[in-house]
C-alpha positions in Angstrom: -238.2 100.9 0.9 -240.8 102.9 -1.0 -244.4 101.7 -1.8 -243.0 100.0 -5.2 -240.8 97.7 -3.2 -237.4 99.4 -4.4 -234.7 100.2 -2.1 -233.2 103.6 -2.1 -229.4 103.5 -1.8 -228.4 107.3 -1.3 -230.4 110.5 -1.4 -228.8 113.6 -2.0 -231.0 117.1 -1.7 -229.6 120.0 -3.4 -231.5 123.2 -4.2 -234.6 122.3 -5.6 -233.8 118.7 -6.6 -233.4 115.4 -4.8 -231.1 112.7 -6.4 -232.0 109.2 -5.7 -229.7 106.1 -6.0 -232.3 103.5 -6.6 -231.4 99.7 -6.5 -233.6 98.8 -9.4 -233.9 101.7 -11.6 -230.8 103.7 -11.4 -230.7 107.4 -10.5 -234.0 109.4 -10.2 -234.1 113.3 -10.1 -237.1 114.6 -8.4 -238.2 118.4 -8.4 -238.8 119.2 -4.9 -239.3 122.7 -5.1 -243.0 122.1 -3.8 -242.3 119.6 -0.9 -246.0 118.6 -0.7 -246.0 117.5 -4.5 -242.6 116.1 -5.4 -242.4 115.3 -9.3 -239.9 113.2 -11.1 -237.9 115.4 -13.4 -235.5 112.9 -15.0 -234.3 109.3 -14.5 -231.3 107.6 -15.7 -230.7 103.7 -15.9 -227.5 102.2 -14.6 -226.2 98.9 -15.5 -225.9 97.4 -12.0 -227.6 98.5 -8.7 -227.1 102.2 -7.9 -225.9 102.8 -4.3 -224.3 106.2 -4.3 -224.8 109.5 -5.9 -223.0 112.9 -5.8 -223.5 116.0 -7.8 -221.1 118.7 -9.1 -222.3 121.4 -11.4 -224.4 119.8 -14.1 -222.6 116.4 -13.5 -224.2 113.4 -11.5 -221.8 110.7 -10.3 -223.3 107.4 -9.6 -221.6 104.3 -8.5 -223.1 100.9 -9.0 -222.1 97.4 -8.3 -220.3 97.5 -11.8 -218.9 101.0 -12.3 -218.7 104.7 -12.0 -220.9 106.8 -14.3 -220.9 110.5 -14.9 -224.1 111.8 -16.1 -225.0 115.1 -17.5 -228.1 116.8 -16.4 -229.3 120.6 -16.5 -232.7 121.2 -14.6 -235.2 122.7 -16.8 -236.2 126.1 -15.2 -239.8 127.2 -16.0 -240.5 130.6 -16.1 -244.0 132.4 -16.0 -243.0 134.7 -18.7 -242.7 133.7 -22.2 -239.7 135.4 -23.6 -237.7 135.0 -26.9 -233.9 134.2 -26.6 -231.5 136.6 -27.8 -228.9 133.9 -29.1 -228.9 130.4 -30.6 -228.2 127.5 -28.1 -227.6 123.9 -28.6 -228.1 122.0 -25.3 -226.3 118.9 -24.3 -228.5 115.9 -24.9 -230.2 113.8 -22.1 -229.8 111.3 -20.9 -226.1 111.0 -21.9 -224.8 108.3 -22.0 -227.9 106.9 -23.4 -229.4 103.7 -24.8 -231.1 104.0 -27.8 -233.1 107.4 -27.6 -232.0 110.7 -26.3 -233.5 114.0 -26.5 -231.8 117.3 -27.8 -233.0 120.5 -26.8 -232.2 123.6 -28.7 -233.1 127.4 -28.6 -233.7 129.7 -31.6 -233.9 133.6 -31.4 -236.3 133.6 -34.5 -237.9 131.0 -36.5 -235.1 129.1 -38.6 -234.5 126.4 -40.9 -232.7 123.7 -38.7 -230.6 120.6 -39.7 -229.0 118.2 -37.1 -226.8 115.6 -38.3 -225.6 112.8 -36.1 -221.9 112.2 -37.2 -219.5 109.4 -35.9 -216.1 109.5 -34.5 -214.7 109.3 -38.1 -216.6 112.3 -39.0 -219.1 110.5 -41.4 -222.9 111.5 -41.3 -224.7 108.4 -40.0 -228.1 110.1 -39.4 -230.2 113.1 -40.0 -231.7 113.7 -36.7 -233.8 116.9 -37.8 -234.2 118.9 -41.0 -236.9 121.3 -41.2 -238.4 124.8 -40.1 -238.7 125.5 -36.3 -240.1 128.1 -34.3 -238.4 130.7 -32.2 -237.9 129.8 -28.4 -237.2 126.5 -26.9 -237.4 123.3 -29.4 -236.6 119.4 -29.0 -236.1 116.6 -30.8 -235.6 112.8 -30.1 -233.1 110.7 -31.7 -233.5 107.1 -31.9 -230.0 105.5 -32.4 -231.3 101.9 -31.8 -229.9 100.7 -35.3 -226.2 102.0 -34.3 -223.5 100.4 -32.2 -222.2 101.8 -28.9 -219.9 104.4 -29.4 -219.1 108.1 -29.4 -221.3 110.3 -31.7 -221.6 114.1 -32.4 -224.8 116.0 -33.2 -223.9 119.1 -35.6 -226.9 121.3 -35.4 -226.8 124.2 -38.4 -229.0 127.3 -39.2 -228.2 129.8 -41.8 -226.5 131.8 -39.2 -224.7 129.5 -37.0 -223.7 125.9 -36.3 -222.8 124.2 -32.9 -221.8 120.5 -31.9 -222.4 118.5 -28.9 -220.9 115.0 -27.9 -223.2 112.0 -27.2 -222.3 108.5 -25.9 -224.5 105.6 -27.1 -224.0 102.7 -24.8 -226.0 99.5 -25.3 
């Protein structure tokens, strides 16, 4: 047990990250690139007590006493050099699945007008997540879907030049 009284079920170290199945708070991802100063990179709640964790690519497989969850996580790479990307990118939201709030990251090669709509499975716009001018480089928005019911939603991001869509799962 750690100093908070939590029971850690399983630990998987892979590259610069340790994936911890925690019986009280789900899965924690800890950046261990500096072993003398590990830092929490991300955490995901699970419905039950997480007891096992495995990682393959950007997918994290978590077994708890109710289910097997497949979570998506892409570690953020911090580069000392600031560089402007050469292309537009919309990244998978995280956490995904999520309960109420999720973060959507995107990269722009130049400052642009951006609109991100939330669309339900029937193709109806249910919310405008973002609508405004964003700077070149990395950007992120947080979507609060607390008023919506559980289900599959899509985030459609549009600029004047391009558009992309990601699938998001809201679990309440």
